[in-house]
N, C-alpha and C positions, 0 to 999 in steps of 0.2 A: 614367473614374472617375463620369460621369452614371448608367453602366450599374449599378456599385454601390451608389450612393445608394438609386437606385428599389428595388433588390433590398434595401435595408435597411429602407425604408419600408414595406417589407410584414410586418416584425414588429416588436413594441411596443418589443422593445431596442432595434432600430435606428431607430424612430423618435424615441425618446428623446434618443439617442447624436447625430443630425442636429439636432434642436433644442437640445440642450445644447452645441453646437459653433457653432450659428448666436449662440446667447445668448455665450457666450465670444465670438465677434465682433465681436459689436456691443457689447460693454462695453468691450473692448479699444481699439476704435475710438472709442468717447463719452469715454474715460481720455485717449487723444492730445490729443481735441480740448481737455477740460478743462485737460490742463498746457498747451497753445498760449495759450488763454483766459487762463491764470491769469499767464503773462509778459506779456500785453500790459494789464494792469489793476491796481488794490490795491483793499484791503477797506475803503479812505474814500469816502464822497460817491458810491456809483456810483451812475449812473441809467440808469433802463432803464425801456422805452415799449413796451407793445405787449405780446403774449399771450408767457405763460410760456417761460422758457428755463433749461435745466438750468445755463448758463455764463452767467447772466448775469440778475442783481446776484449775487455770491459771496460767499459768506461762512466763518468756519472751521467754524460746523457743516455748511455745505453740502459743504465740503471734506473733513470726514472721515465724512461717511455713508458707511454700504457704497452698492455699486454698483445692487443692485436699489433701492433704496430712493432713490438719486439719479435714475436715468435712466428706471425705470419706473414705481414707485408716485407718485412725486412729482407726475412731468409727466402721466400719465393722471387724477390726482385733479385738479390744477391747471385741465387743458384742461376735464375734467368739469364742474367750477363755472362755465368761462369761457363753453362754449357751452350750458347748462342755465341760468345764473343761480341754481342751487339756493342759495346764502347769501341771495340778493336775495330771490329768490321766495318761499324757506321760512324767513324771518328769525327766526320764532318758534321753529327747530329749534337749540338752542344747540349748540356743541361739548360741553360735558359730557355731553349726552342721548347725542351721538354716541359719545363714551366708553363711555357704559353699555352702548350698543347693543354694540362690538366685543367688552367683557368677555364679554358675554353669548352671543359668537360664538366665542371662546375655548371656553368650555365646550363648545358644540355641537363645535366642533372635536377636543376632546379626548375626548366619546365614540366619536367616528369612528376616533381613532387608537387607542383601547383593543381594537379589533377585533381578530378573527382573521383578517379577509378583508383582503388587499393591496389589492383595488377598494376597500374602504371607507376604510382609511386612507391612500387617495390621496386621496378627497373630502376627508378631514380637512383633509390638505395643503391644499387649493385651499380649504376653508372658512378656515383659519387665514390663508392667503394673504390672503383677504378682507377678514378681521378687520383687518389689517394694514394695506390699502389704505383701511380708516375711519378706520384710526389718523391715516393722513396726510389724510384728509379733515377731521378735526376742526380739525388744524392750519390748513387753506385757510378754512375757516370763522369760524376766530379772526381771524384775520390779516385775513378781509373785513369783518368787522364791528368792527374796531379801523383799518381804512382803511391796513394795512401789506402789503399785496398783494406775494407774491414774495420778501419777508423771512425770510430763515430763520433763527431765531436764536431762544433758551431766553429764557422771561419766567419768572424763578425767582421774582419778587414778586407773582403773580397764583396764585391758588386753582385757576385750568384748568390750572396745569403740574403742581400737585400730585395734582390729581385724574385727571388724564390720565396720568403717570408711576404713579400708583395701580391704575390699569387696567391699564396696560401690565406690569406688575410681576406683578399679579394674575393674569392672562390667559397670562402666559409661565408662570407656577408651575400653573396649572390643567392648561395642555396638557401641561407635564412631566408631571404625574401620570396622564396620560392614557398616556403611552408606558410608564411605567412599570406599571400595572396591565396592558397586552399583554404587557410581559416576563414577570410573573409569572402568568402566563396558560399561557406556552411551555412545550411537553414537552422533558425531556432531549434529546431527537433533536435540536431546534431548535438548543439549544448544542454540540453534540458534531459537529454538521454542521461546524462550521470546523475542527473537527481532522480530519475524513475529507479537505476541502480543502486541506489542509497548511497552514494558517493557526493551529496549534495555539501557537505563540510567537508571542506579542504582545511589541511595544515595551516598555519599562519595566516588565514585568513579571517575577513571578519561579517564574510555572509556567504553565500550559496554561492557554489561553483566558483570562487573567487572574484566576484561581483555584486557589488549591490543593484537597487533597484534602479537607482539612477542612473546608474550604467549600462544599461540595455535599451537595445533596438528593437523595436518587434519582438520582443523573447529573446535576442538573443546579446550578446556583449556589444557595445559598440566598438568601431573600427579602433579607436585612438585606445582602447583597453587591450585590444586583442595585440595591438603595434606594441604597446606598454610590456607585456608578458615576453614578447617575443626578444625586445631590447632588452628586459631583463637578462633572459641567458644569455644574448649576445655579446654582453658587457659582461658576465661573468668567465665565456669563453676569451675575450679579450684580455682581461684580468690576469685569468690564470694563465694562460700561453705567457705573458710578459711576466709575471714573477716567476716562473715554473722558467724559462729562460734564464733568469737573473740567479737564482738556485743552485741550477745548474752548473755557472759559472763560477758559483761559490764556492759548492763541494767542489767540483774539478782542480778550484786551486787550493783545496786544503790536503785532497788525497792524491792529485795525480802531479804532484809537487814534489823534487828531491830535495831530501833534508838528510842532516847529520843521525848518525849512528843513533843516538839516543831519540832522539825525535822523530827517526822514523821507525822507534821499537813502537812508541804511544801512537806514532799514524793510523800504523798498522793493527793496533788493538781499537781504535775508535772505528776506524773503517767497518771491523769484524762484530761489532758492540751491535746488542741486539738492536737499541734506542735507534742507532743510525739506518738500521737495514727497515725498521718499522715507518720513518720518516720517508725514505727515500720511495717505499712501497707504496703510502696512501698519493704519495706524489704522482706515480704512477697509473693511479685513477682517476683526478683531478685536475690532470692537466687539460690544455684546448684540446689537445686531440682525443683522447680520452672521453672528453663531453661531447666533441662532435660525433664519438661513435658512438655513445649512448645516445645522442639525437637519432642517428640512421635507425640504430635497433627500435626506438620508440615510434618511428614513422613505421618502420616495417610491420610491426606491429600492430598500427593504427590506435596506438595510445598519446600521440605529441600532445593532447590540450590538456589533459591530465599530468602528463611529467611538466610542461610549462608551466602549470599549477602550483605543483610540489614545488620546483626548485624555486620558484620567483625571488624569493627570499632565503629558503633557507641554503642556498648556493653559495650567497656569498658570505654565510657564514662559514661556512665548512671551508673556504677558500683563505677566508682571514684566519681563520683557528689553525688551519696548516701553515701560513704562513709565520703567523706569532711565535708556533712551535719550533719552525725553523728556526729562525732569526734568535731563539731563546738556545736552541741547539747548538748552533755555527759559535757563536761566542765561546759558550764552555769547551764546546772542542779546540778550538784556538786558545784557550786558555791551558787546558789541558796537554794539548801538545807543545804549547810554547811559540807560537807565530806571533 
């Protein structure tokens, strides 16, 4: 086993496989710790002293955040501020300034991912990940300025929320256009190779490679078809982000609200139930940020065209399904608690 791992490290693909495996194991271990931590706490009046922990204090938003954000980006941005005292020393740097900075980085990342070179596109992915880290840092700075350290919740009543959300949406759109321009430049052989590799028939498509012969231009999909596939994924990110934010607010209203003694017992039992955990857990992997993380991964692996074909319609079904299940669950929980 050890010799196989050493041989794998000698190639780029093997190295990425080992890193991916380690990341997967890390996320699974952290998820187990998160589940155990949730079973021993509630989302009301949580007290936490000392350094940041991804397991305390918990909130509906944190429980529904994607794993990369929760276990890597948030902890590193929090620790960075704790070690460097960035928000205190550079108190004149506002969260909005950081938001506009990561918007600019999204433009830089888009330029890189539109390149013909896979290495350049991978650099673009790393730039976009740094943009995501800055997006977390602006929240850290905001909470520090408001003396709300480690309190992860959305502040819909502040201008900063709308500026940050606007920069996030605009940055995601710009980044997606970078991928679109990359696909526009690809030759017919790029799209035909999937047929040669035996992946001609894609899920939920009626023709080879996800397009009919009438939608080809010189042996490749038309720009209209490529744009449509990219647009479908963009709409999925938009709908997922919007519904995710709404569900975070709804679950927060149920589980982070003080109730009388009898209702509190039922509130806690519902929070600790397996059904609640499973629904919150699924949201961690289909919220807008998680979808963009998947996008970065497939760009890095040079599998963006297969990904866009696969999720073109499947993604809408998954998002609709989890929203329907969440709505049913929310109604039953409200009836059970007596809200």
